[in-house]
Phi, psi and omega in degrees: 000126179280133179235133180223159177233155179279072179241132179210128175279153174286161192307316181296318176301309188291336180300330179295311187280344175279343182300142178272354182294148179288321180243113179256112184257122189237111170263124186218153177282165178306142174063023175294322179114020181295317183297314178297319179297320179295320178297315178301317182296318178300315182296312182298315183288330175294317179295329180266010177057040181274346177211161179250313186237113181248153178226131176242119180252129180226183185287305183220162182299325181299321178294320180301313181298320179296316182295318179297315182291327185267325188253330182263304189300321179302330178275309189286344175292346176278350180276159173304137187295342183276357181247006175215156180202127177254108179268089190299317183296318181276349183059051177231127177250122180254130177226116186053238183262011182248159173220155178235119171275129175255122182228151183251152184289343180284353175229064186299333180296338179287349180269343189286141172089003181247158180234144183221159175248001175213131187221135173230125174251113180268153180051050184299332178298331178266309186301318185277007168293334178275100183295331178300317181302315182287310187287324188257339184246307187275313185302313178300330178297328182285337182293314187266319192261339175047059179287160169284125189242136165243119182238111188210164178162182175278131180302144175227075182076201180264181179134204185297319180300316178297318180299317178294324177298320178294324174301319182295334179274349186274117182293343180276000178240075185295343180285348178251146171221136183257134176238141179226125179224142174265173177299331182289347179281354173274112185291349184263356177279147176282105186297323181293319178295321178298317180293326177296317178296320181298329181297337181257007181258145172299153185303317182295325178293318178299314182298320182280306191280329182261313184263001172057047176266143172277117182248139180296131174062017178297126177082354182286128180254312184251119181253141174060038180299322182299332182293336181252010182267064181230013175287159179235148179300139181220146172285161180297146180249133179303136179088349177265146175252152187229158176229140178244131170259127184235116173255115185279144180295142174237110179064268188254356184270197190247151164270132181233134177241121178240130182243132178240144171277118185287344179279329183246349186060027178255138173288137183239348184201147173210139175223144182218125184206160175217175179060033173250135177297153185301323177302322179289324178296317179298319180296321180293317179297315179298319182296314182291319179299316179296318181299319181268060172053043180056057184300149171288133182250119172259117189237138175293105185262022177285135177064238183293343179293338184295306178294330178293320176299319178297316180298317180295321179296317179295333179278002175095009178280134175285106190232141174237100180287137181241119175276113185275072169292169179303319182290318180293319178300318178301317183293315183288327178291318181291325175295316178300317180298318179294318181294326176289313182297321181268005175059040176280345182229162171233140181240163177289143181276079181250127186304314181298324180293311181299317180299316183290320176299317182291329181278337185299139188218178173226159174228163179238124182287171179301332180276358179092008182279132179276131179233126182260131179197160166287150175301158179304130179095356181241164181259157173229018184298318181294315180301313181296319178301314178296317182298322178295316180294315184293336179304331183263359181273158175238151177301141178289133178256116179269110182272132178284124181274121180274125176282144178301142180281143177280159176306322180297318179296319180297314180298317181298316182294323178295315179298322180295316179297320180297319179294320181294322179294317179296320180297319179295324180296314180294323179296325182294331177275000000 
């Protein structure tokens, strides 16, 4: 029995899914409608038995649930209940004889080892910032199973998404096709309201978010981090003072402790952990601070960090609580960025650290305000920990050591001054 639904994409949307190319790369402005179009396409093709195993990759699980509830369920609930099933916990949607696995980029290891014949990567400008996701999870999938892929989103600087877009423009790569749409290509958006919003946006934001341009270094905060990642772990040295930056875990993220030698501005220690009760975290912080010559501890005292800072202070830890308001966060991040760029610090070469520094980004609000954050689905615990520690550091001043002058040099300088004085006297006459 043939079953159909009254679902139809508008022409610009549908041109993507009509393409015969194996890899459809889509750079689009905000609210163009790619996500809704992809959901419609999955439903239609499932009903028409065009694929068996589908995969939808998004930024975080929360987005997946919203998209299924808003874009899929309103349509498929009109179908007979025996031909569809939404397994919310497993994030699997079954329609007739097809299924769609929904997976998030914050857990790339969950994508490895599976094969699909239909693939959609949403928010590719963000998701593909994680090279591990592309190189270790998605790319190997393409070797064996060769799914039909739609990879799209709003550009976020350069990177893998930009590289794929260039493949799509290359006539020698017929398996790729590039699509470019601005926000104005959605016929259902209020164009006048969009233009009013654009009037209050910085030019670069308009070019990227509305006109979907790939811009060099957009959102990049820390440059050349790998160049200063040559410090080595060290035990405390007598006579040296140390500083610890501590970013406390909030719900599902990590507590990170970074220790710097204030005499050399080199990182000497890092620890990262989660799922520890606060009493154990406090004990760990006290132990490390004591070990590193009673190090000064700069701790994020926002929210639950405030009473923890008080407890540590009462326990005799030298502590400086930092309330990370938007303005304070901006200041410590910008100091860290300057210290990295000007090579005032050296950090440990830890893969998770380099990855987090490279992913860390900024956005600009409609009012022009700069906001620093990790992209959705990524962590910034390591970055904040380093920023807190570096907040108390000063640039190293290299003093030139003067060698004592020899008697010959002293005599020469005296004779030279005497000659210059005589010359000035004769010139005056």
